[in-house]
C-alpha positions as CSV (number, residue, x, y, z in Angstrom):
1,M,-55.0,51.3,54.7
2,V,-51.5,50.2,55.7
3,A,-51.2,46.7,57.1
4,V,-48.3,44.6,58.4
5,G,-48.2,41.3,56.6
6,R,-49.8,39.9,53.4
7,L,-53.3,38.6,53.4
8,R,-53.2,34.8,53.0
9,A,-55.6,31.9,53.1
10,P,-58.2,31.8,54.5
11,H,-58.4,35.6,54.8
12,D,-57.1,36.6,51.4
13,A,-60.3,36.0,49.3
14,P,-62.8,37.8,51.6
15,G,-60.2,40.6,52.4
16,R,-59.5,41.3,48.7
17,E,-63.2,41.2,47.9
18,Y,-64.1,43.8,50.5
19,E,-61.1,45.9,49.5
20,K,-62.2,45.8,45.9
21,R,-65.8,46.7,46.8
22,I,-64.5,49.7,48.8
23,G,-62.4,50.8,45.9
24,D,-65.5,50.6,43.7
25,L,-67.2,53.2,45.9
26,V,-64.3,55.5,46.9
27,G,-60.6,56.0,46.3
28,F,-58.9,53.2,48.2
29,R,-55.5,51.7,48.5
30,A,-54.3,48.8,50.7
31,D,-50.5,48.8,51.3
32,E,-48.8,45.9,52.9
33,V,-45.5,46.1,54.7
34,A,-43.3,43.2,55.6
35,Q,-43.6,41.7,59.1
36,E,-40.3,41.9,61.0
37,P,-39.1,38.7,62.6
38,D,-38.8,38.9,66.4
39,A,-35.3,37.3,66.6
40,A,-32.7,40.0,67.4
41,G,-34.3,42.5,69.8
42,G,-37.6,40.8,70.3
43,A,-41.1,42.2,69.7
44,R,-40.3,45.8,70.8
45,R,-37.7,46.1,68.0
46,A,-40.0,44.3,65.5
47,V,-42.9,46.7,66.0
48,A,-40.5,49.7,65.8
49,V,-39.1,48.5,62.4
50,E,-42.7,47.8,61.2
51,A,-43.7,51.3,62.3
52,D,-41.0,52.8,60.1
53,R,-42.2,50.7,57.2
54,I,-45.8,51.9,57.8
55,R,-44.7,55.6,58.0
56,A,-43.0,55.2,54.6
57,K,-46.3,54.2,53.0
58,L,-48.4,57.0,54.5
59,V,-49.8,59.7,52.3
60,D,-48.6,63.1,53.4
61,G,-51.3,64.8,55.6
62,A,-53.4,61.6,56.0
63,W,-55.7,61.4,59.0
64,R,-54.1,58.4,60.8
65,V,-56.3,55.9,62.6
66,A,-54.6,53.2,64.6
67,L,-56.3,49.9,65.1
68,D,-55.8,49.4,68.7
69,P,-57.6,47.3,71.3
70,R,-57.4,50.2,73.7
71,G,-59.1,52.5,71.1
72,R,-62.7,53.6,70.9
73,P,-65.1,51.1,69.3
74,P,-67.8,52.6,67.1
75,A,-71.2,52.5,68.9
76,S,-72.8,50.9,65.8
77,S,-72.4,50.4,62.1
78,D,-74.5,53.6,61.6
79,A,-72.1,55.5,63.9
80,L,-69.1,54.2,61.9
81,A,-70.9,55.3,58.7
82,A,-71.5,58.8,60.2
83,W,-67.8,59.1,61.4
84,L,-66.5,57.8,58.0
85,G,-68.7,60.3,56.2
86,E,-67.2,63.2,58.2
87,R,-63.7,61.9,57.4
88,L,-64.5,61.6,53.7
89,E,-65.9,65.1,53.5
90,A,-62.7,66.5,55.0
91,A,-59.8,67.4,52.7
92,R,-57.5,64.8,54.2
93,P,-57.2,61.2,53.2
94,V,-57.8,58.6,55.9
95,A,-55.2,55.9,56.7
96,F,-56.1,53.0,58.8
97,L,-53.0,51.4,60.4
98,I,-53.0,47.7,61.2
99,G,-50.1,46.2,63.1
100,G,-48.8,42.6,63.0
101,P,-48.9,39.9,65.6
102,H,-47.5,42.2,68.2
103,G,-49.8,45.2,67.3
104,L,-48.6,48.6,66.5
105,D,-45.6,50.4,67.9
106,P,-46.8,52.6,70.8
107,E,-44.9,55.6,69.4
108,L,-46.7,55.2,66.1
109,V,-50.0,54.9,67.9
110,G,-49.2,58.1,69.7
111,E,-48.7,59.9,66.4
112,C,-52.2,59.0,65.1
113,E,-55.1,61.3,65.3
114,E,-57.4,58.5,66.5
115,R,-57.4,55.0,67.8
116,L,-60.1,52.6,66.7
117,S,-61.0,49.3,68.3
118,L,-63.0,46.6,66.6
119,G,-64.3,45.6,70.0
120,P,-63.1,44.0,73.2
121,L,-62.0,40.7,71.7
122,I,-58.4,40.4,70.3
123,L,-58.4,39.3,66.7
124,P,-55.5,38.0,64.7
125,H,-54.1,40.9,62.7
126,L,-55.1,39.4,59.3
127,L,-58.6,38.7,60.4
128,A,-58.8,42.3,61.9
129,R,-58.0,43.6,58.4
130,V,-60.9,41.6,56.9
131,V,-63.3,42.7,59.6
132,L,-62.2,46.4,59.2
133,A,-62.6,46.2,55.4
134,E,-66.1,44.6,55.7
135,Q,-67.1,47.3,58.2
136,L,-65.8,50.1,56.0
137,Y,-67.7,48.6,53.1
138,R,-70.9,48.4,55.2
139,A,-70.4,52.0,56.3
140,L,-70.1,53.2,52.7
141,C,-73.2,51.2,51.7
142,V,-75.1,52.8,54.6
143,R,-74.0,56.3,53.5
144,A,-74.8,55.6,49.8
145,G,-78.2,54.1,50.6
146,H,-77.2,50.8,49.0
147,P,-78.9,47.7,50.4
148,Y,-76.7,45.8,52.7
149,P,-77.7,43.6,55.6
150,R,-77.6,45.3,59.0
């Protein structure tokens, strides 16, 4: 996972907890890149700079999944678990990309193999990171047959 911005209260504790739980089940890394101020050049320039920072953190050959409100939402937690299982069985690592307050650079989104939406509601980027981590953990539990509330 590569995310713009650092987790901070009130999202840091649950976010780190779910990321730790994911790491207990599979190889996992959460990289954070600095959020670019809007000042000179506005939001368009900011997301372009953030995109370069994200690209610098990506593992070569990773299957890139952009979190994007225009992406495809999973039909269910079971469907996400099945999709994640397919990705984990492939030889490529998976990189989820989470933008900052202005989202991801459209060019970077276009470079991704997939777009994933967490649903029709727009979430603050730090909360979206926590929701994604929880859903990934839930999907891994489903796959492993671990008890986890559905």
